[in-house]
N, C-alpha and C positions, 0 to 999 in steps of 0.2 A: 159129696165133700163133707168131711166131718172134722171138727176141731177138738183136740184133746189137750187139756192143761195138766201139768205135772203138780202133784202135791208131794214135794220132796225137800229134804234138807239142802239139796244142791239146786241152785237156781238155773234151770234149763229152759230153753225156748219151748213154747207150745208146739204141738205137731198137728198139721193138717193132712189128712189122708184123702187123696184124690184117686178115684177109679176112672180110668180113661182108656179103655181098650178100644182099638180102632176096628179090628176085624170081627169080633163078636163080644157079647157081654160076658162078664166074668161069672164063673160058676158060683153057686151059693157057698160052696166050700171055700173058694178063693176069697170071696167077699168077707167071710167070717175070719179067715186068717189075716187078711189085710186090716180088719178092724181091731185085731189084737196086737198089731205092731207097736202102738204106744205103750201097752202094758209090757210087752217083751223088752222094750228099751228100758223101761223103769225097773224091771225086775232083774234083767241080766246085764245091761250095759251101764246104767247109771251108777251102780255100786262100785264099778271099777274106777270111776273118776275120783280125783282128789277131793276131799271134803271141803277144801277151801276154794274150790274152783267156782268163781262167780261169773258165769257166761253172760247173764243178763246185764251185769254191771259193765262188762267189757263191750258187749255187742249192742246193748240198748234193750230197754224193757219191752219194746214192741216186736222183738225178733220172733219169727215163727219159722219152723222147718216144714217144707212141703214134701211129703212122701207120695209120689205118684206111681200108681200101679198101672203100667201100660205096656202093650206089646210093641210100642214105638220107642221104647227105651233102647238107646244105641248099644248097650251091653247088658249083661245079666244084672248089673247094678251100676249106677253112674251118678257122679256128683257134677252138677252143672256149674261152670264158672259163672258167678253172679253177674259179671259184666255182660253175659250173653242172655240173661233172663231177667232183665230190668232190675237187677240188684237183689233178686229173690234168693233165699237159701233153699235149694231144691235138689232132691235126689229122686231117681226113678228106679224101679225094680221090675224086671220082667215077671209077668204072672206065673210063668212056668217054674219060677224059683220059689214060689210061696210054700209049696208043700214038699220041699226037699230038705235034706239034712244041712244044706249049705246056707239056709236063710239067715240064721243068726250070725254066721261068719260074714256074709255079704252085708247084712244090715250094720254090723259093728264097723266094717270097713268104711262104708259110705257115710255113716253117721259121724265117724271120727273125722272124715274130711271136712264136714260142715263145722264141727267144733274147732278144728285146726285152723280153718279159714278165719273164723272169728278171732281166735287167739293170736295168730301169726300169719296174716295173709302174705302171699307172694313168696312163700318158702319154695326152695328149689324142688323140682318134681321128684328126683331120686330120693330125697329125704322125706318128702310127703308120703311116698308110697312105702318106704321102709317102716316109717312110724305107724302108718295105717295097718300094716300087716302085723306089727308088734301088738297093736291094740286088739286086732283079731285074736291073737294068741292069748292075750290077757283075758279076754271075754270067754273064749271057747276052751282054752287049755290045750289047743292043738295047733301044730304048724299047718301052713298051707302046703301040703305035701307035693302038689303038682309043681309049684314054683320052686320049692327047696330042692326037689329031685332034679329039675332042669338046671339049677344053679350048680349042684354037685357034679353034674355031667358036663358042665361048661364052665370050668373054673376060671377062665381068663376073661369072662364077660365083664365089661366095665360097669361100675356103679353109675357113673356120670356119663350120659350119652344121649342119643336122640330118643325121645319118648313119643309114642303114639298111643294114646289111651284107648283107642279103638282097635289096635293091633298089638296086644300086650306081648312083650318079650318075657316069657315066664322065667328064663334064666336071669335076666336083669332084675326082675322083681324079687326073685329068690335071693339074689345077692344083696339087694337093698334090705330085705328083712334080716338076713343073717348078720349083716353089719350092725344093725340096731340091736339084735339079740345078743351079740357079743358085747356091745357097750353095756347093756343092761345086766348081763350075767357075770361079766368079768371086770368091768370098770366102775360100776356104780349100782344103782337100783332104780326103783320107780321115780325117786326124786330127781335123779339125773335126767332120765328120759323126759319127764314132764318139764324140766327146765329147758330142754331142747324144743319140746313141743310149743311151749309158750314164748319161745324166743326171748328169754329174759335178758339177754345181753345185746339185743338190738342187732343181731347178725343173722346171716343166712347161710345155708349149705354147710360146707366144711368148716367155715369160720364159726358158725353157730355151735357146732359140735365141739370144736377146739376150746372155745371160751367156756362152755358149760363144763367140760372136763377139768379145766384149770380151776374154776371156782369150786367144783365138787371136791377136787383133790385137796385144795387149800382148806376147805371146811372139814374134811376128814382128818387132816393133820392137826387142826385146832382141837377137834373133839378128842383125838387120841392123846394129846398132851394135857 
């Protein structure tokens, strides 16, 4: 177990890396990649965050994020409901994902879930997943093609429906992302999306989006005049 503290203009929780493989020990290569995860977050993910985002002020100065590398992770990457792990902020990653091209995307997605939980806990699942995939896109510059392709092949899939995080409906997740991407590209910009992420209007789900759009539209009119 290793603790890594950030030296950054943005106040972010420290990261603890835990290596906890059940079936066999991690290879030297995987241990090295795991140790570089905090640096990867600092270099590739932290710069995407708004400069005025004060996570420690919101969540508390003692917040830490546990990143556990374990073959017992219930998915390739997973954010645990803090209520299920004694209030901890914890994500896990399967060791097999460490040396793949998907590591940064996966890490961005799960790390976003942690920050989103601190900023606006109890947001509706469909919106959480759409925003997490938007954040993936912002970090990597790429769509999650598997989810988007399934969405395009299944155009009537509902945004709001039954979710099983261990049995992902790729079409549903793809529509969640495309909805947020449309809001970002056609209705607003990063400021609009971060307003939704932070839940600035004390609302959830569709109401959160509606109120953020109304405020953004009003601000845009004021600026234009």
